[in-house]
C-alpha positions, 0 to 999 in steps of 0.5 A: 634134236639140239634144237629141239632141246633148246627150245624145251629148255626155253619153255621151262625157263620162260614158265618158271620165271612167269610161276616166280613172277606171277607168285602162282597165279593163275587166269581168267579167261578173260586174262584176269590174274586169280590168286587163290581163288580171288581176283589179284586185278590192279584196276576196279572192274567194275568201273576201271579206275587203279585201285588204291586199298581195299575198294575201288574210291571212284564207285566203291566195289570192293578189290580183289573179289572171290571166286569161289563155290564157298565164297558163293554159298557165304553171299548166299547165307549173307544175303538172306540172312544178313548175318555179318559182324554186324549182327553180332554187334546190333543183337546185344544193344537191341536186346539189353542196350536199345536206348543206346543203339537208338541214339549211336544210329540216330547221331551216325554211327552206321557203318558199325549197326544192322540198320533198322529196316534190314533188321526189321525185314530180316525179324519179320521174313524170321517170325514168319518162317518160325510160325510156320513151323511151329504152327501159329497158323490162321485155322483153315477148317472154321465152319460157315453157316451152311456147313455147321447146320449140315453138321448138327443136322447130322448130329441130330440124326444120329441123336434119333436112332439112338433114341429109337433103338432105344425106345424098341428096346425098352418096348421089348423087355419086361416091367419086372425085368431088373435091368429095366429102370436103367435102360428106361434111363438110358432112354431118358437122357437119350432123348434129353441129349435130343432135346437140347441138340434141337434146340441149338439147331433152332439157335443157329438157324435163327437169323436174330438168335445167332449172331455170325450167322446172321446175312446182315448188310449195311447197305455200303457196296464195299464192306457189304462184299468184304462181309460176304467174302467173310461168311462164305469162306472164313478160313480162307479170309484168316489166312489173308488176313495173316499173311497180308500181316507180314505183307503189310507189317511195314505200315505200322511204321508209318502209322506209329510215327506221328503218335511219336512226334506227339510226345516229343511235339514241343521238343524240336531236337528230335525229329520225325526221323529220330521217330521212325530209327526209334520204331523200326528197332523197337518193332524189329525186338517186338518180332524177336521176342515173338519168336522166342516165346513161341519157340518156347511154347513149342519146347514146353515153356508153361504158361507162368513162364511165356505169360511173363516174357509177354507182360514184362519185357515188351514195358521194360525194353520200351522204358530203356529205350525212350531213356536212352534214345531221348535221353530222358529221366525216369519220371519222364520215360514213365509217364511216355511209356504209359501214353505210348501204351494207349497209341499203340493200341489205336496202332494195332487197331488201325492196322487192323482195320487196314490189315481188313479192307486189304483183304477184301480185295 
């Protein structure tokens, strides 16, 4: 018993000693110590380099990585929404000092702010989700020419039945009946309604009198095929157009950069990279603005409120971004803003045409 007691005492002493040495650390199955849910490794778990500081100086991996469910949830939100300290430093500048944000990022302050492309992708993802939530989606119940003709035929049939029933009712009444004049007047209104429906049907049925329902071709197989798809199922094509506008929204950046270059081509210190950063941050802000307007409309904002937001905020924001990013005077920023308004119209037109082409596949 004495030997057993000594062995037990030695084991207890050893456990207490190990606990004191490890300061409460547990171990992973691979023998790496854990402390409060984080690895307490002395060497990088990725490349094996001895750790000096919070990151491995050889491969860049962060030291003392987590191994908890709460930290996993944080990574999930961060990966999906990019919510971290950079976001709250970037968004206020993007909203109120966009030129300063653009200039500081171009000049090398990268770790402090969310990158333009990350913010752009986040805003597009959020805009798609919000538009779906508030019901801003393409209609799917658009009538084709055949469907419209069928509906109008049904309407005409019902109108004809009303006229027939009223004619029978009036025919059974005596002319000296006090209600005869009123029923005769109703018969006249029913006949006028039927005549109007017949004329509308003739208008829709005519190939030259009903634009949008004509079966026209231009002789180019690719374009004719796209036109046929639009005539056959316009609801589906509108849905594809909206879907492609999200998926290919990044095309707005390369389409816009050449036009931005035209505004500064004689100033060689401004490069295409600078214009790309400007455009990307600007589009990200406009996407967030559209989200805010759509939510405001959903919450009951009046037309004057959301129309003012849509009409005033974009030009003011672009003006401030131009001045701050490129160091322009008020006059230089103003005339460039006016020219840029024309360029934006051209870019959006080109983008829409590309979407129409992509929707034909």
